[in-house]
C-alpha positions in Angstrom: -21.4 24.9 -18.6 -20.4 21.5 -19.6 -22.8 18.6 -18.5 -21.5 16.1 -15.9 -20.2 12.9 -16.9 -22.1 9.9 -16.2 -19.0 8.8 -13.6 -18.7 12.3 -12.3 -22.6 12.3 -11.6 -22.1 9.0 -9.7 -19.3 10.6 -7.6 -21.2 13.7 -6.9 -24.2 11.4 -5.6 -22.1 9.6 -3.6 -20.4 12.9 -2.2 -23.9 13.7 -1.3 -25.2 10.8 0.6 -21.5 11.2 2.3 -22.6 14.8 3.5 -26.0 13.3 4.7 -24.8 10.1 6.2 -21.4 10.6 6.9 -20.3 13.9 7.5 -23.5 15.6 9.3 -23.8 12.8 12.0 -19.9 13.0 12.6 -19.7 16.9 12.7 -18.0 17.1 16.0 -15.2 14.7 14.6 -14.6 16.7 11.7 -14.6 20.0 13.5 -11.6 18.5 15.6 -9.9 17.5 12.3 -9.5 20.9 10.9 -6.9 21.3 13.7 -4.8 18.5 12.3 -4.2 14.8 12.1 -2.8 12.5 14.6 -3.0 9.1 13.3 -1.2 6.2 15.0 -0.7 4.0 11.8 0.6 4.5 8.2 -0.8 1.9 5.8 1.0 1.6 2.6 -1.5 -0.5 0.3 -2.1 -0.9 -3.5 -4.0 1.3 -5.7 -6.4 -1.4 -6.8 -9.7 -0.3 -6.6 -10.8 -3.4 -4.7 -8.5 -3.2 -1.6 -9.6 0.3 0.4 -7.6 0.2 3.9 -10.2 2.3 5.2 -12.8 0.1 4.3 -11.2 -3.1 5.3 -10.1 -1.6 8.5 -13.4 0.0 9.3 -11.7 3.3 10.5 -12.9 6.8 10.9 -11.2 9.7 9.1 -8.2 10.9 10.7 -7.2 7.4 12.0 -5.0 6.0 9.3 -2.4 7.9 6.8 -2.5 5.8 3.8 0.0 5.7 0.8 -1.2 3.6 -2.2 0.8 2.8 -5.3 0.9 0.0 -7.7 1.6 -3.4 -5.9 2.1 -1.7 -2.4 5.9 -1.0 -2.9 8.1 0.8 -0.9 11.5 1.7 -2.7 15.1 1.5 -0.5 16.2 4.7 0.7 18.0 6.8 -2.0 19.2 10.5 -2.3 19.7 10.5 -5.7 18.0 13.5 -7.7 14.1 12.7 -8.5 10.6 12.8 -6.9 10.1 10.3 -4.3 6.9 10.1 -3.5 6.6 7.0 -1.2 9.6 8.1 0.5 8.2 11.7 1.2 5.0 10.0 2.6 7.1 7.9 4.8 9.4 10.9 6.0 6.5 12.7 7.1 4.4 10.0 8.4 7.3 8.8 10.6 9.1 12.1 11.3 6.4 14.7 11.5 3.1 12.5 12.6 4.9 10.2 14.8 2.9 7.4 13.8 3.4 4.3 15.9 3.2 1.5 13.3 3.7 1.2 9.3 1.5 -1.6 7.9 2.4 -3.1 4.3 -0.5 -4.4 2.8 -0.1 -6.7 -0.3 -3.4 -8.5 -1.8 -4.8 -11.2 -3.9 -5.1 -11.0 -7.6 -2.6 -8.1 -7.7 -1.9 -7.2 -11.2 1.3 -5.2 -10.4 2.7 -8.6 -8.9 1.7 -10.4 -11.6 3.3 -7.8 -14.4 6.5 -8.3 -12.3 6.3 -12.3 -12.5 5.5 -12.6 -16.1 7.5 -9.4 -17.1 4.9 -8.9 -19.7 5.4 -5.1 -19.6 9.3 -5.5 -19.8 10.6 -3.3 -22.6 7.8 -1.0 -22.9 8.1 2.7 -23.3 7.1 5.4 -20.8 3.3 6.0 -21.1 2.8 2.3 -22.9 3.5 0.1 -19.8 7.1 1.3 -19.2 6.7 3.6 -16.2 4.9 0.2 -14.3 7.8 -1.9 -15.7 10.6 0.3 -14.1 8.3 0.7 -10.8 7.8 -3.2 -10.3 11.4 -3.7 -11.0 12.0 -3.4 -7.5 10.5 -6.9 -7.4 13.0 -8.3 -9.9 15.0 -10.0 -7.1 12.1 -11.9 -5.5 10.7 -12.7 -8.7 13.7 -14.7 -9.5 13.2 -17.0 -6.4 9.8 -17.2 -7.0 10.0 -18.1 -10.7 12.8 -21.0 -9.9 10.4 -22.5 -7.5 7.0 -22.1 -9.1 7.4 -20.7 -12.4 5.8 -17.8 -13.9 2.1 -18.9 -14.1 -0.8 -19.9 -12.2 -2.2 -18.8 -8.6 0.4 -20.6 -6.5 3.3 -18.4 -8.1 1.2 -15.4 -8.4 0.2 -15.6 -4.7 4.0 -16.4 -3.5 5.0 -13.1 -5.7 2.2 -11.2 -3.8 3.6 -12.2 -0.4 7.0 -11.9 -1.3 6.3 -8.4 -2.5 5.3 -7.7 1.3 8.6 -8.7 2.6 10.5 -6.6 0.1 8.8 -3.5 1.2 9.3 -4.3 4.8 13.0 -4.8 3.9 13.2 -1.6 2.0 11.5 0.2 4.7 14.2 -0.9 7.2 16.8 1.2 4.7 15.7 4.4 6.0 17.8 5.8 8.8 14.6 7.5 10.5 13.0 3.9 10.1 16.0 2.2 11.5 16.3 4.5 14.7 12.8 4.2 15.8 12.4 0.7 15.3 15.7 0.2 17.1 14.2 2.4 20.2 11.2 0.8 20.0 9.3 3.8 19.0 8.0 2.3 15.9 6.7 -1.4 14.7 6.6 -2.7 10.8 3.9 -5.0 10.0 3.1 -7.2 6.8 -0.4 -8.1 6.0 -2.0 -9.6 2.9 -5.6 -9.1 2.2 -7.1 -11.8 0.1 -10.1 -10.7 -2.4 -11.3 -14.1 -3.1 -12.5 -14.6 0.6 -12.1 -11.4 2.2 -9.5 -12.8 5.0 -6.7 -10.5 6.4 -3.4 -12.6 6.8 -0.9 -11.0 9.0 3.2 -11.9 8.5 5.2 -13.6 11.5 8.7 -12.2 10.3 10.4 -14.6 12.6 8.7 -17.6 10.8 8.1 -15.9 7.6 4.7 -17.4 7.3 1.4 -15.6 7.0 -1.4 -16.6 9.5 -5.4 -15.4 9.3 -5.8 -12.6 11.5 
């Protein structure tokens, strides 16, 4: 049997702490979860290791349905052939889990948004940055506005791109018929949020004004 790598050893040690301090004291809760999940909110967040929604919102298992990807992006509704991971998760959350809210959370120092702004991966082959470049092309229209106003370098431009990314995902969410219908009936609420890594502050979007304010 191969010996564990140092990384896996750390993970296993973490699992053991979880078993002792997380799972055992909440055994009753975990017992109810085996019957199924009933989260009230879906959180779409970035894959960045620094922005774990469960940690930021201090929730228990079973309380939020989370999808994470590069730059917390939602593609527009499409029916073309392919594998639509975010769309499938959204469909499952809205139509089958019947969540009451979908929250899109961008964050500070987002590498995906920075790459979208600078286009430093543009033209790369798949496996060499091409997959990322194709994915963050969802931000191309927003990027043009940010670049025209603030350029493509520096924190003001990067932060503007990060905030714009949240708005793009909310806009794309509303291209899904199931989202349109449920939001129209008042059965689903869409919310934009932004977590600033530098100071640990969560900002919420007021869609009427387009401004983000500290929660």
